[in-house]
C-alpha positions as CSV (number, residue, x, y, z in Angstrom):
1,X,-3.4,-146.1,12.2
2,X,-1.4,-143.0,13.2
3,X,-0.8,-140.4,10.4
4,X,1.6,-138.3,12.4
5,X,5.3,-139.2,12.4
6,X,7.4,-138.6,15.4
7,X,10.9,-137.9,14.3
8,X,13.4,-138.6,17.0
9,X,16.6,-136.7,17.8
10,X,19.9,-138.5,17.3
11,X,20.2,-139.3,21.0
12,X,16.6,-140.5,21.3
13,X,17.1,-142.8,18.2
14,X,20.3,-144.3,19.5
15,X,18.7,-145.0,22.9
16,X,15.6,-146.6,21.2
17,X,17.8,-148.7,18.9
18,X,19.8,-150.0,21.9
19,X,16.7,-150.8,23.8
20,X,15.3,-152.8,20.9
21,X,18.2,-155.2,20.4
22,X,20.5,-153.3,18.0
23,X,24.2,-153.5,18.5
24,X,25.4,-149.9,18.5
25,X,29.1,-149.5,17.7
26,X,30.7,-146.1,17.8
27,X,32.5,-145.2,14.5
28,X,36.3,-144.9,15.1
29,X,37.6,-141.3,15.0
30,X,34.1,-140.0,14.0
31,X,32.0,-138.4,16.7
32,X,28.2,-138.6,16.4
33,X,28.3,-141.6,14.0
34,X,27.3,-145.1,14.9
35,X,27.1,-148.4,13.1
36,X,24.1,-150.6,13.8
37,X,23.9,-154.4,13.6
38,X,21.1,-156.8,13.9
39,X,19.9,-160.0,12.0
40,X,23.3,-160.1,10.2
41,X,22.6,-156.7,8.7
42,X,24.2,-153.3,9.3
43,X,23.7,-149.6,8.6
44,X,25.3,-146.4,9.8
45,X,23.6,-143.3,11.1
46,X,25.0,-139.9,12.1
47,X,23.9,-136.8,13.9
48,X,22.7,-134.1,11.4
49,X,23.4,-130.4,12.0
50,X,19.9,-129.9,13.3
51,X,20.2,-132.7,15.8
52,X,18.1,-135.2,13.9
53,X,19.2,-138.5,12.4
54,X,20.9,-138.7,9.0
55,X,21.4,-142.1,7.3
56,X,25.1,-142.5,6.5
57,X,25.3,-146.0,5.1
58,X,22.1,-147.7,3.8
59,X,21.0,-151.0,5.4
60,X,22.6,-154.1,3.9
61,X,23.5,-157.7,4.7
62,X,27.0,-158.0,6.3
63,X,29.4,-160.1,4.2
64,X,32.6,-160.3,6.1
65,X,32.9,-156.9,7.7
66,X,31.4,-155.0,4.7
67,X,27.8,-153.9,4.2
68,X,26.6,-155.3,0.9
69,X,24.3,-153.5,-1.6
70,X,21.3,-155.3,-3.0
71,X,21.3,-155.5,-6.8
72,X,18.3,-156.7,-8.7
73,X,19.2,-158.2,-12.2
74,X,15.6,-159.1,-13.0
75,X,16.1,-162.9,-12.7
76,X,17.9,-162.9,-9.4
77,X,18.8,-160.5,-6.6
78,X,22.5,-160.4,-5.5
79,X,24.4,-159.1,-2.5
80,X,27.4,-157.1,-3.9
81,X,30.4,-155.9,-2.0
82,X,33.7,-154.4,-3.4
83,X,35.2,-158.0,-3.3
84,X,32.3,-160.3,-4.2
85,X,28.8,-160.8,-5.5
86,X,26.7,-163.6,-4.2
87,X,23.1,-164.6,-4.9
88,X,20.7,-163.3,-2.2
89,X,18.6,-166.0,-0.5
90,X,15.1,-165.6,0.9
91,X,16.7,-165.5,4.4
92,X,19.0,-162.6,3.4
93,X,16.0,-160.6,1.9
94,X,13.9,-161.2,5.0
95,X,16.7,-160.1,7.3
96,X,17.4,-156.9,5.3
97,X,13.7,-156.1,5.2
98,X,13.1,-156.6,8.9
99,X,16.3,-154.6,9.8
100,X,15.3,-151.7,7.5
101,X,11.7,-151.6,8.9
102,X,13.0,-151.6,12.5
103,X,15.6,-148.9,11.7
104,X,12.9,-146.6,10.1
105,X,10.8,-147.1,13.2
106,X,13.8,-146.4,15.5
107,X,14.8,-143.1,13.8
108,X,11.2,-142.0,13.3
109,X,11.3,-142.1,9.5
110,X,8.4,-142.6,7.1
111,X,7.6,-146.2,6.2
112,X,6.4,-146.2,2.6
113,X,3.8,-148.7,1.3
114,X,6.0,-150.2,-1.4
115,X,8.9,-150.7,1.0
116,X,6.6,-152.4,3.5
117,X,5.7,-155.0,0.9
118,X,9.2,-156.4,0.7
119,X,12.9,-155.7,0.2
120,X,13.8,-152.8,-2.1
121,X,17.0,-153.1,-4.1
122,X,19.7,-150.5,-4.2
123,X,20.1,-150.9,-8.0
124,X,18.1,-152.5,-10.8
125,X,20.1,-154.0,-13.7
126,X,17.4,-155.7,-15.8
127,X,19.0,-154.8,-19.1
128,X,21.8,-157.0,-20.0
129,X,23.2,-154.7,-22.7
130,X,26.7,-153.9,-21.5
131,X,27.2,-150.2,-20.5
132,X,23.7,-149.2,-21.2
133,X,23.3,-148.0,-17.6
134,X,26.2,-145.5,-18.1
135,X,25.4,-141.9,-19.1
136,X,25.1,-141.6,-22.8
137,X,28.3,-139.5,-23.4
138,X,30.3,-142.2,-21.5
139,X,29.0,-145.2,-23.4
140,X,31.3,-146.8,-25.9
141,X,30.2,-146.5,-29.5
142,X,28.5,-149.7,-30.9
143,X,29.7,-151.0,-34.2
144,X,26.6,-149.8,-36.0
145,X,27.0,-146.4,-34.6
146,X,30.6,-146.3,-35.8
147,X,29.5,-147.4,-39.3
148,X,26.8,-144.8,-39.3
149,X,29.2,-142.0,-38.4
150,X,31.7,-143.2,-41.0
151,X,29.0,-143.2,-43.7
152,X,27.9,-139.6,-42.8
153,X,31.5,-138.4,-43.1
154,X,32.0,-140.0,-46.5
155,X,28.7,-138.4,-47.9
156,X,29.8,-134.8,-47.0
157,X,31.1,-132.9,-50.0
158,X,34.7,-131.8,-49.8
């Protein structure tokens, strides 16, 4: 097993991806950025300032013409776009995993052990308490927090 990683330049990566069955579509009005499609999935890469590859849009399953995000809610994985959220099937997950592995190989990126075991979600939402994933200052006050604050105010001497 090789321990050295050969990072490819943007041009080398695009050539490798084309040769390995990826549909490479130039981004409109954006030079040095391409959208990649294969297995019903898509991602976007662009040329970094140093000439290497930079990931612009993470791999996801295509729903309509939009790249979906994989959300894990603990009991089920979902494909989420700006317009819809559908349950992810085993076929969806397999396609995303295969696409992401081939993309990493094509651009010369590191393939991590945990990612090689299966599909990694973009977001994990195991907790079903509403707004808990928001930063603490932005969370709405819970009824017991409001009552506690009210009780503290009434105990202060005037």
